[in-house]
Structure formats: C-alpha cells, structure tokens
Phi, psi and omega in degrees: 000318180297318180296322179296318178296321179296318179297320179296316179297318179295323178296314179294321178297320180298317178295319179299315182296322178297310181295320181294313182298314182295319181295318178296316178300314180301315181298312184291326178294335178267315181296332179305328183264354190296315190297321185264009185281137174246172182249163176232185191315308182301316182291326177302321181289321176302315181295318183296314182291327186270020179304118182285353183268003177245160180280171186293329178294323177291323176301315179293324177299316178294321179300317182282355170137347182284098184249037177082264184265007174205173184238126178206116183280143170271133185261352175266161186297155184280353186303313179302319183295325177288324175295316178296320178300317178296320178296316176299322181299322182282313191258344180119149184273075181233133186301322180296333177290326174295324177292323180293328176301316177292321182299322179304312181284330175298326176283314183297333179303323186289303177298329178294320177294320178296321178295319176300318181298332180292346173291339186246342182208149174252010181285118178296325179297314181296316179297319179299315181294320177301317178298318179296313181300319181286322180296324185262002179291117187296322182296318177293323177298310183296317181288339176292347182245014179254138183276067177218176189277356196303314184284329172298320178299314179300314182299312183293324176297319178296316177300319180299315180293320178299314179296324177298315180294323176296321182291326177295322179297314179201118182273127173227164180297321180295313180298317180295321180293315179296317179298320178300312183293317179295320180294319179296317177297319184302305184281339173288332177283321186205098186304327180297339175298339178300342180294338179293337179288334177293314178298319179294323179295321178297318177298314181295321180298319178294325176294318179299318179295334175273009177067032172264140191273075177236009184295339181295339179293334177298327177296319178296319176302316181297318179295322177298316180297315180298315180296321180296313180298319180298317184280339186236029187300313182298318180296315180296317180301318181293314187280323180289341180281341185268147182244024178224164176204164181288336180275169179229159180249113184244151177298336180296341176305323184284357173272333187225345177050042180073354186295328177300317178285317183301328186244013166087347179197162179296318184295306182292319177300321179296318179296315180291324179293315178297319179297315181296315180298317179299317181292325177296313180297317182292329185251014189298326179293319178295317181298320184280313191261345177245179181219061179296143183301322182295336182284353171301328177296319179293321179299320179292316180299309185292320179292325177296313177298311185298314185285327175292325176295313181299313181297321180295327181282322187260345184228280182216141183291126177231047190260025175285137177303329181297328185291334181240030183301337182294348179278346183301308177301325181291320177299314183291318179297311182297320180298312180297318180298317181285321178297322182297344179267355179281155179295320180260041186298320182299322179297313179299314184293325178296319178298312180296321178297316183295313183291329178294315181289318180294333181293343177297344176302332182265018188299332180269000184268068181299136183294330176246115184285130180266141173302137186278068185296318182298318181296317180294317179294324179295324177298319178296316180296316182294335179294329171059029179230354174199132179258004186265136182232133173242139177216148176265004181291168185286172184299327180297317179289321177301318178297320178299316178303319182292339180269000177288135182300319181295328177295314183287319183292333183253014174054039174291159186217126174279136182236162179269164183300320183290350180268351186300322182293334180274328183284325182076283183261129183207167176253134174261118184255119187227128171284122186251091180047062183303142187294332180294340180260335188237000183079199185266004181296139179277109182256159176291165179303131180300140186302324183293339178286353178257020187309317186259005188298323185252022179254116189293337183270009174238116182260123179285122180263320179199160182214139179224136180245133176232165174306119176079356187221141169235131172239137181229136176260128182236159168235134179278127180247138182290000000 
C-alpha cells in the first residue's frame, strides 16, 4: 500500500512538473517581448473605446463608430472592450496593461490545451510536446501581446470544449448550467466561435447513430442559440446585413490554409500543413466510419474552415487567420495524437519539435510592423528641453499617446495648434506612412509631416526619423 501511495504521488508530481515547466516557459517567451512592444491602428481603437474614464453609454457610442474627429465602426462584439475597460479601471489606463490583459490568457491557453489533451491521452511525452509546440508557436506569442480579443477567445473556446467533454462523461444540472453560461459568453465574445458547435454536433450525431444517449445535448445547444440571439439581436442585425469586411478572400488561401500565418513562416507552416494533410489522408476511414473522441477536434477544425469559406463566398469575407485562431491548439493536439500512433512517430515528432524551436529565431519578426512610438517618445524625453507635443493625427492616436507609460511618467503634454505661440518650443509628432497601412514600400515623407516647413515663424531646431514616425523640434518666433 505504501509503495502504491508513493507511485501515485510521484505520478502526480511528474504531471505537476510538466505543467509547471511548460507554463513558465510559455510566460517568459511572451513576457520577453512585452517591454518593447508598440501598438498599431487596431489596438489604438481598442484602447480608445475602452477608456475607463467615460461612462458605458459613451463606450457604446465609440464602439458603434463615434471616434471624436472621425467615424469608424467596430465589427466585433463590444463584450471584450468592456472587459478591457474594467481591467484598465483596476490597474490604470496604460496601453501596456491592456497588453498584459492579453498576455494572461496567452499564457493560460497552453496549460489549458494540455489539460484538454489529457482527455485523449495519458502519455506524458505527448502532453509535453503539445505544450512545447503551443509555447513556441509564433502566432500565439504575437497575438498574446496584441490589445485585441483573440487570445481570450482561444482560452474560452478551450474551456468550452473541456466542459463539453466533461458533460459527455456525465451530465448533471450543474455541468449543463455552467456549460450553458460559458457557451453564451463564448459566442457573445466572438460569434465565429459558434462554429465549434457544428463540429460538436457532428460528433454527437454520430454518437446518436451508434445508439448512444447524447441527443439531449442538442436541446441545450438550441437553448444557447436562442439566448444568444436574444441578447445580441442588435449586433447580429447590424453585422448580418453588411456584405463587406476589412479582410479579403484570396485564392492563395488554398495554398496554405492559414498555416503560414499560424506557424510564423512559410517553411514551418508548410511542414505542419503537409503533416496534417498526410494524417487526414491516412486516417480518413477512421474519421468517416468511426467516432473516436479525439476526432471531435478534427470535426471542429474542418467545420470551421468549411463554413468560413462558404460565408466568405456567399456573403462577406471573414478569412483572417486571427478570426479562427482558436483552431491552432486543436490542430496541434490532433496532430500529435495521430503522429504518436505511427510506426515512425519519434522521427516525425523530432522534426516537428526541431522546426518549432528553431522558428523562435523569428520571434521579433512581427507580421505587422508597429510604429516605434516608445522610441520616439524616449527621444523627446531625453532631449530634456520641452515636454510639449503637437500632432495632426486623429483623436484615437492622440489618446493612444496619452496612455503610453513613458508619456505619463515624464508629464508630457499634448497641445493644440492655437497654443503653439504661447508654448514657444515644442515637438511635432508625425506618423510618416506607417508600414501597417502601406506595406514595406519606401515612400516619400508624408505631406502632413512638412506642415511647418514653409512657415517663417517656426524655426526647426532638430529632426529625427524612425520607422513610421518623424519628430521635429520647433521654436515659435515672433
């Protein structure tokens, strides 16, 4: 009995150490990039709408498009923005704190995915590898530092699937109630998450055909749908009526199926795509004619791809990799589970492990380049001769500047044009054809950055150019 207890304790300790090590690794790979991270257009809007200093009615006005000096509607649900607003209210209205909000869920996604994998395997090696693949996945790392809903969406989707699997094992009123609330929150946060219910329904339908008594869960699905429509009717009415979107649908999608984005490079994405395709072909009979529990992941993945393609073709393109980012953990879990059943599994896993780790070399190569706002502000602070900044950028960007920690710590101050004559010495802060809007093409200096060039009463004292930004120090002369 004593030996049995010792073995149980050692077994639990081994699992604890695996989860602890992977979680710590995941945290440092993300936190490593936090300090030097800047924001871009999408994030400026998240910050602007989530201002904790305005009331909720004003938050909704901003969400629906009132952005001060211009109008731009947000097309994703407002729930995330209210959560972010609450986080800012507690910790302070600083852009990096919004990034930390995403980082928390970016870290939690990894142990949560490993826990999900334990429903299908007890192999410590497989769980460890799944943790490594997720920890080193560049797309998840990058999105963990973006002030958007994506990593919260991944986390809630994983919790949703875990609760579903728990409910299949044994249905109770408590489990059903918790699943109902989490599911309602899930699709209210991100409607495309509703596609996971299609994959789950396919799995349940096959179970029903095998005469297993799980058909009652369909009733719960229906109640979730009804409650969601009731609570989000205005949002659905607005979005389903439009036939355009910011994303585009390109034929190149069928060359890579988002894998290039999901895995950080063409090379690594290609290896994982070929591996995934090979495993689908090798297991197609099992997938079609059997109903292995692990294949629920494949049903969710395939239904998500299929339905986003259909909607993009017949209504509006929704083909951004970010929109279906929640399939990445499912792809990796399913791939490892299927590879582990191959005769030469160790060879395959070593290749996948190697390319995943080596891909970290590109960890600083963010796909969307952010204007180096922190560097420019630090230059202004280091000059130590004027704390005043003037910019012609829109209200959303001005608000973003005010949420920079370096701006607040050094008492920098944004001023209006009519105040320049009173301030005398000031910095002109100008976004110069930022790369996120124009690509990598080298363009001439944006015309607005030459605002004071031909005005005799403004004397240029110094000028500094950074990627996407020009700052100029002027003195007003009578």
